[in-house]
C-alpha positions as CSV (number, residue, x, y, z in Angstrom):
1,M,1.8,3.3,-28.8
2,G,-0.4,3.4,-25.0
3,I,-0.7,0.3,-22.5
4,R,-1.0,-2.7,-24.2
5,S,-2.7,-5.8,-22.8
6,A,-1.0,-9.1,-21.0
7,S,-2.6,-10.7,-24.5
8,D,-0.2,-8.1,-26.4
9,G,2.7,-10.0,-24.8
10,A,3.6,-6.9,-22.7
11,L,3.1,-7.3,-19.1
12,P,-0.1,-5.2,-17.5
13,V,0.8,-1.4,-16.7
14,K,0.0,-1.9,-12.6
15,R,-1.9,0.7,-11.0
16,N,0.5,0.5,-7.7
17,D,3.2,2.0,-10.6
18,L,0.9,4.6,-11.9
19,L,0.0,5.7,-8.6
20,S,3.5,6.0,-7.9
21,A,4.6,7.5,-11.4
22,T,1.6,10.2,-10.5
23,S,2.3,11.0,-6.7
24,I,6.4,11.4,-8.3
25,L,5.4,13.9,-10.7
26,S,3.7,15.6,-8.2
27,V,6.3,16.1,-5.6
28,L,8.2,17.4,-8.5
29,L,5.3,19.9,-9.5
30,L,5.1,21.0,-5.7
31,A,8.5,22.0,-5.4
32,L,8.4,23.8,-8.9
33,H,5.3,25.3,-8.0
34,I,6.8,26.5,-4.1
35,S,9.3,27.9,-5.9
36,Q,7.4,30.1,-7.6
37,D,6.1,31.1,-5.0
38,I,9.0,32.6,-3.6
39,V,9.9,34.0,-6.8
40,F,6.5,35.8,-7.7
41,G,5.9,36.9,-4.2
42,F,3.4,35.0,-2.9
43,D,5.8,33.2,0.3
44,R,9.2,34.8,1.6
45,A,12.3,32.6,0.8
46,G,14.0,31.0,4.3
47,L,14.4,28.0,6.8
48,N,10.5,27.9,6.8
49,H,10.9,25.8,4.0
50,L,12.7,23.1,5.4
51,V,9.8,21.9,6.7
52,G,8.7,21.8,2.8
53,V,11.6,19.4,1.9
54,A,9.8,17.2,4.7
55,I,7.1,17.0,3.8
56,L,8.1,16.4,-0.2
57,L,10.7,14.1,1.2
58,V,7.6,11.8,3.0
59,G,6.1,12.1,-0.6
60,V,9.1,10.9,-2.4
61,C,9.6,7.8,0.2
62,G,5.9,6.6,-0.3
63,A,5.6,6.7,-3.4
64,L,9.5,4.9,-3.9
65,L,10.0,3.0,-0.5
66,L,6.7,2.3,0.9
67,R,4.9,2.4,-2.5
68,E,3.7,-1.7,-1.4
69,R,2.4,-1.0,2.1
70,P,-0.8,0.5,2.9
71,L,1.8,3.4,5.1
72,G,2.6,3.8,1.5
73,T,-0.9,4.5,-0.2
74,V,-1.9,6.8,2.4
75,I,0.7,9.0,2.4
76,M,0.6,9.1,-1.6
77,L,-3.4,9.8,-1.1
78,L,-3.0,12.8,1.5
79,G,-0.1,13.8,-1.4
80,G,-2.5,13.8,-3.9
81,V,-5.0,15.9,-2.0
82,M,-2.8,18.5,-1.2
83,A,-1.1,18.7,-5.1
84,A,-5.0,18.7,-6.1
85,G,-5.7,21.2,-3.7
86,M,-3.4,24.0,-4.6
87,L,-5.5,25.7,-7.9
88,P,-8.3,26.1,-5.6
89,L,-6.5,27.4,-2.8
90,H,-4.6,30.3,-5.0
91,M,-7.5,30.9,-7.3
92,R,-10.2,31.4,-4.4
93,N,-9.8,35.0,-4.7
94,G,-8.8,35.3,-8.4
95,L,-5.2,36.4,-9.4
96,R,-4.7,40.2,-9.7
97,P,-4.2,41.6,-13.1
98,E,-0.3,42.8,-13.0
99,F,0.6,39.2,-11.8
100,L,-0.4,38.1,-14.9
101,E,1.0,40.6,-17.0
102,K,4.7,39.1,-15.5
103,S,6.8,36.9,-17.3
104,G,6.2,33.3,-16.1
105,A,2.9,33.3,-15.2
106,L,2.0,30.8,-17.7
107,L,3.6,28.6,-16.5
108,F,2.3,29.6,-12.6
109,I,-1.0,28.6,-13.9
110,W,0.3,26.1,-15.7
111,T,1.5,24.1,-13.0
112,L,-1.2,24.9,-11.4
113,Y,-3.8,22.9,-13.7
114,V,-1.5,20.1,-14.0
115,L,-1.1,19.6,-10.0
116,G,-4.9,19.7,-10.1
117,V,-4.9,16.8,-12.7
118,S,-1.7,14.9,-11.5
119,G,-3.1,15.3,-7.7
120,A,-6.4,14.3,-8.5
121,F,-5.4,10.9,-10.3
122,S,-3.3,10.2,-7.2
123,V,-6.6,10.0,-5.3
124,I,-8.2,8.1,-7.5
125,L,-5.6,5.3,-7.6
126,A,-4.6,5.5,-3.8
127,V,-8.5,5.5,-3.1
128,Q,-8.8,2.2,-5.2
129,A,-5.6,0.2,-3.7
130,L,-6.5,1.3,-0.5
131,R,-10.4,-0.2,-1.4
132,A,-8.7,-3.2,-3.5
133,R,-6.5,-4.5,-0.4
134,R,-9.6,-3.6,2.0
135,V,-11.6,-6.3,-0.3
136,A,-8.6,-8.4,-0.5
137,S,-8.1,-9.4,3.2
């Protein structure tokens, strides 16, 4: 299993497909993370989260509707930066020991790590896509 080359008779995976997939993964993990922030008391529930829903919607539109356009790539780049920034944002002062004992703390921290990886990977792929467009033109 793995990514096959075109010589195997299978179609190669396009970087744009990888970028879209990692961007959607980041959106899903960001939604999970925001929910965890509310549950653990890092943020209050309220109508202010409609802004977060709008931001995630823009990310989905960039990944699915605008993926072939430079605007979609820029949206996915910004979403990747936002996703990658969640780990340092939460860990800059460390987490309280009493929080680490709570049920669900492992999933919270795991989500931060996977967000960091998927976000950073999205940034790499988006920068490559933008550079490839620039070279092609």
